[in-house]
C-alpha positions as CSV (number, residue, x, y, z in Angstrom):
1,M,0.1,0.0,0.0
2,R,1.0,3.6,-0.5
3,A,0.9,6.4,2.0
4,E,-1.6,8.2,-0.1
5,E,-4.1,5.5,0.7
6,L,-4.2,6.3,4.4
7,S,-7.7,7.8,4.9
8,W,-6.8,10.0,7.9
9,T,-4.1,12.1,6.3
10,H,-4.7,15.6,5.2
11,R,-7.7,16.1,7.4
12,S,-7.8,19.2,9.4
13,I,-8.9,19.2,13.1
14,Q,-11.6,21.9,13.3
15,S,-11.2,24.7,15.8
16,P,-14.2,25.4,18.1
17,I,-15.8,28.3,16.2
18,L,-15.5,29.1,12.5
19,N,-17.3,32.3,11.7
20,P,-16.1,35.5,10.1
21,G,-16.8,37.7,13.0
22,Y,-15.1,35.5,15.6
23,R,-12.0,37.7,15.9
24,L,-14.2,40.8,16.4
25,E,-16.2,39.1,19.0
26,R,-13.1,38.3,21.0
27,E,-11.8,41.8,20.8
28,R,-15.0,43.0,22.4
29,L,-14.6,40.9,25.5
30,P,-14.2,43.0,28.7
31,I,-10.9,41.4,29.6
32,V,-9.4,42.0,26.1
33,Q,-10.5,45.7,26.3
34,E,-8.9,45.9,29.8
35,V,-5.6,44.5,28.4
36,D,-5.7,46.8,25.4
37,R,-6.2,49.7,27.7
38,Y,-3.3,48.6,30.0
39,L,-1.0,48.1,27.0
40,R,-1.7,51.6,25.7
41,E,-1.3,53.2,29.1
42,T,2.1,51.5,29.8
43,K,3.7,52.0,26.5
44,G,7.3,53.1,27.1
45,K,6.8,52.9,30.8
46,Y,9.3,50.1,31.5
47,L,13.1,49.7,30.5
48,P,14.4,46.3,29.4
49,H,16.2,45.5,32.6
50,Q,12.8,45.8,34.5
51,L,11.0,42.5,34.7
52,E,7.8,44.3,33.9
53,F,9.1,45.0,30.4
54,G,9.2,41.3,29.6
55,G,5.9,40.7,31.5
56,R,4.2,43.3,29.4
57,L,5.4,41.8,26.1
58,A,4.1,38.4,27.3
59,L,0.7,40.0,28.1
60,N,0.5,41.4,24.6
61,A,1.3,37.9,23.3
62,A,-1.5,36.4,25.5
63,R,-3.9,38.9,24.1
64,N,-3.0,38.0,20.6
65,A,-3.4,34.3,21.4
66,L,-6.8,34.8,22.9
67,V,-8.1,37.0,20.1
68,G,-6.8,34.4,17.7
69,T,-8.2,34.4,14.1
70,D,-11.5,33.8,12.5
71,G,-10.6,30.2,12.8
72,G,-10.7,30.2,16.5
73,S,-9.2,31.2,19.8
74,N,-6.3,29.9,21.9
75,Y,-5.7,30.0,25.5
76,G,-4.9,33.5,26.8
77,I,-1.3,32.7,27.6
78,G,1.8,34.5,26.3
79,A,5.5,34.6,26.7
80,S,8.4,36.9,25.7
81,V,12.0,35.6,25.3
82,M,15.1,37.8,25.6
83,V,18.2,36.4,24.1
84,V,21.0,38.4,25.9
85,H,24.5,38.5,24.4
86,N,27.2,41.2,24.7
87,G,24.7,43.7,26.3
88,I,22.2,43.3,23.4
89,A,18.9,41.7,23.9
90,A,16.9,40.2,20.9
91,L,13.2,40.0,21.8
92,F,11.0,37.2,20.6
93,E,7.3,36.5,21.5
94,G,5.5,33.2,22.0
95,E,1.8,32.8,21.7
96,N,-0.3,29.8,22.7
97,T,-1.4,28.1,19.5
98,M,-3.2,25.0,20.7
99,V,-6.3,25.7,18.6
100,T,-5.3,27.9,15.7
101,G,-2.0,26.3,14.9
102,T,-1.4,23.4,12.5
103,E,-1.9,19.9,13.6
104,E,1.7,19.6,14.4
105,E,1.9,22.9,16.3
106,R,-1.1,22.0,18.4
107,L,0.7,19.1,20.0
108,T,3.2,21.4,21.7
109,G,1.5,24.9,21.1
110,H,2.4,26.4,24.5
111,A,3.6,30.0,24.8
112,E,7.0,29.4,26.3
113,T,7.7,26.4,24.1
114,N,6.7,28.4,21.0
115,G,9.0,31.3,22.2
116,L,12.0,29.1,22.7
117,K,11.4,27.2,19.5
118,G,11.3,30.5,17.7
119,V,14.6,31.5,19.1
120,M,16.3,28.2,18.2
121,A,14.8,28.2,14.7
122,Y,16.2,31.7,14.1
123,A,19.6,30.7,15.5
124,S,19.6,27.7,13.1
125,G,19.2,30.1,10.1
126,N,15.4,30.3,9.6
127,Q,15.0,34.0,9.0
128,S,11.3,33.8,8.3
129,K,10.4,35.1,11.8
130,G,13.1,37.0,13.5
131,P,13.1,39.0,16.7
132,I,10.3,41.6,17.2
133,D,12.9,44.1,18.5
134,I,16.5,44.5,19.5
135,V,17.4,46.6,22.5
136,K,20.3,47.4,24.7
137,L,20.2,45.8,28.1
138,D,22.3,46.6,31.3
139,V,22.5,43.1,32.8
140,L,23.9,44.6,36.0
141,K,20.6,46.2,36.7
142,L,18.7,43.0,36.5
143,P,17.4,41.6,39.8
144,F,19.1,38.4,39.3
145,D,22.6,37.1,38.4
146,M,23.2,36.4,34.7
147,G,26.6,35.0,35.5
148,R,30.1,36.0,34.5
149,S,29.4,36.5,30.9
150,G,26.0,38.2,31.4
151,T,24.7,36.0,28.6
152,G,21.6,33.8,28.3
153,I,17.9,33.8,28.0
154,I,15.3,35.6,30.1
155,M,11.9,34.1,29.5
156,S,8.8,36.0,30.8
157,G,5.4,34.4,30.9
158,T,2.0,35.4,31.9
159,L,1.5,32.0,33.6
160,E,3.7,29.6,35.4
161,P,5.3,27.2,32.9
162,C,3.6,23.9,32.7
163,P,5.6,20.7,33.1
164,M,6.1,20.5,29.3
165,C,7.4,24.1,29.1
166,E,9.5,23.6,32.2
167,C,11.1,20.5,30.6
168,V,11.6,22.4,27.3
169,A,13.4,25.3,29.2
170,T,15.5,22.7,31.1
171,N,16.6,21.0,27.8
172,A,17.2,24.4,26.2
173,L,20.2,25.0,28.5
174,A,22.6,22.8,26.5
175,V,21.3,24.2,23.1
176,T,21.6,27.8,24.5
177,R,25.2,27.3,25.6
178,G,26.0,25.9,22.2
179,I,24.6,29.1,20.7
180,L,25.7,31.8,23.1
181,G,28.7,30.2,25.0
182,P,29.4,27.8,27.9
183,D,28.4,30.4,30.6
184,A,24.9,31.1,29.3
185,V,22.1,30.8,31.7
186,I,18.2,30.7,31.6
187,R,16.0,32.8,33.8
188,S,12.2,32.2,33.8
189,V,9.9,34.9,35.3
190,S,6.1,34.4,35.6
191,S,3.5,37.0,36.3
192,S,0.9,34.4,37.8
193,V,0.9,31.1,39.4
194,D,-0.9,28.1,38.2
195,G,-2.3,26.3,41.1
196,S,-1.1,25.7,44.7
197,I,-0.4,22.9,47.2
198,E,-3.4,21.8,49.1
199,G,-2.4,19.1,51.6
200,A,-0.5,16.6,49.5
201,L,-2.1,17.6,46.2
202,N,-1.2,20.1,43.5
203,N,-4.5,21.7,42.3
204,G,-3.0,23.3,39.3
205,A,-1.2,22.3,36.1
206,A,2.5,23.3,36.9
207,H,5.2,22.5,39.4
208,A,7.9,25.0,38.5
209,L,7.5,27.6,41.3
210,G,7.6,27.8,45.1
211,Q,6.9,24.6,47.2
212,K,5.5,22.9,44.1
213,A,9.0,22.7,42.6
214,T,9.8,19.9,45.0
215,S,7.6,17.6,43.0
216,S,9.4,18.4,39.9
217,P,11.4,15.3,38.6
218,N,14.6,15.1,40.4
219,V,16.7,14.8,37.1
220,W,15.2,18.1,35.9
221,R,16.0,19.8,39.2
222,S,19.5,18.5,39.1
223,I,20.1,19.9,35.6
224,Q,18.5,23.2,36.6
225,R,20.8,23.5,39.6
226,G,23.9,22.4,37.6
227,Y,24.7,19.3,39.5
228,F,23.6,15.7,40.2
229,Q,23.4,13.7,43.3
230,G,26.8,13.0,44.9
231,Q,28.3,16.0,43.4
232,N,28.9,19.4,45.1
233,P,26.5,22.1,44.0
234,P,28.2,25.1,42.3
235,D,27.9,28.6,43.5
236,F,25.8,29.5,40.6
237,T,22.4,28.1,39.3
238,P,22.2,27.8,35.5
239,I,18.4,27.7,35.4
240,Q,16.0,29.5,37.7
241,F,12.2,29.8,37.7
242,S,10.8,32.7,39.6
243,L,7.6,34.7,40.3
244,L,6.9,38.4,39.6
245,Q,4.1,39.4,41.9
246,T,2.9,42.0,44.5
247,T,2.2,39.8,47.5
248,P,3.1,36.1,47.0
249,D,1.9,33.5,49.5
250,P,4.9,32.6,51.8
251,L,3.1,29.3,52.6
252,Q,3.6,28.3,49.0
253,G,7.4,28.5,49.3
254,F,8.3,31.8,47.8
255,N,10.8,32.8,50.5
256,P,14.1,31.5,49.1
257,P,16.2,34.2,47.3
258,G,15.7,34.2,43.6
259,M,12.3,32.6,43.8
260,Y,10.3,35.9,43.9
261,H,10.6,39.4,42.5
262,R,8.4,42.1,43.8
263,T,6.3,44.4,41.5
264,E,4.1,47.3,42.2
265,D,2.2,46.7,39.0
266,K,-1.0,45.1,40.2
267,D,-2.7,45.4,36.9
268,L,0.0,43.4,35.2
269,E,-0.4,40.7,37.8
270,R,-4.1,40.5,37.6
271,L,-4.5,40.8,33.8
272,S,-1.8,38.1,33.3
273,S,-4.0,35.7,35.4
274,E,-7.5,36.7,34.4
275,I,-6.9,36.7,30.5
276,F,-6.4,33.0,31.0
277,T,-8.7,32.1,33.8
278,Q,-11.8,34.0,32.5
279,T,-11.6,32.5,29.0
280,R,-10.1,29.0,29.3
281,Q,-13.4,27.0,29.5
282,Q,-14.1,26.9,25.8
283,V,-10.6,25.8,24.9
284,D,-10.6,23.2,27.8
285,E,-13.8,21.6,26.4
286,F,-12.4,21.6,22.9
287,L,-9.2,19.8,23.9
288,A,-11.2,17.3,25.9
289,T,-13.8,16.5,23.1
290,G,-12.4,17.6,19.8
291,K,-15.8,19.1,19.1
292,K,-17.1,22.6,18.4
């Protein structure tokens, strides 16, 4: 038999809603209008070394993911990725594409993963979608250590990375060092938390931040810390996951240095969470049933 005889090839999985006015409907949602107003009012407010700068870019990506196209809407989750080298930051965006992407893209269409894949594709010579901007960055003003070379990736997300995105970011360390040099690091900063620990259970869909990080696979944590069992830990951590928020819950384990960065921007925190939580049900149902 030939591959052309397979009846299931070239079929498209339909997204939840297919009507010409769908994008306009999403743009009229109150949460989208709130985000649009915030983005207008904060334009130019933050400098690249301020974590709110990346958080704002991530919120813009989440807005675009939610509004989607006339073919449907994705989760309202976004990410921005800064590739920092020689004091220059190349800015990339990552949108959730779990509904409007191609069949292949939908399998791994999370914002952080898409952002990192975009960086790696560009580094590999794919110039079809390059950085959205290139800016100067004073790494000494960042609230965390970028290492001796001041080189690496700063990934900002509206929502705590899920286990897949945490794994992708962990695996990205070796690739990043191959591109930028052996001292490159990865720093992930989230504007909202996905779930918490209740008793012995995680009621969310992530385990990258706070107390939940203790349930992350030990091999991942060893890579993130730069050592394995039986070896002495280095003075420096290659990969860190942290939270950008106004008042984190100390009971959820945000006390250690480097795990939490304070912001006074309550709107960034609130909107980063609500653009996802207020709109997720339709996408949840579609992913569970495959039906409109």
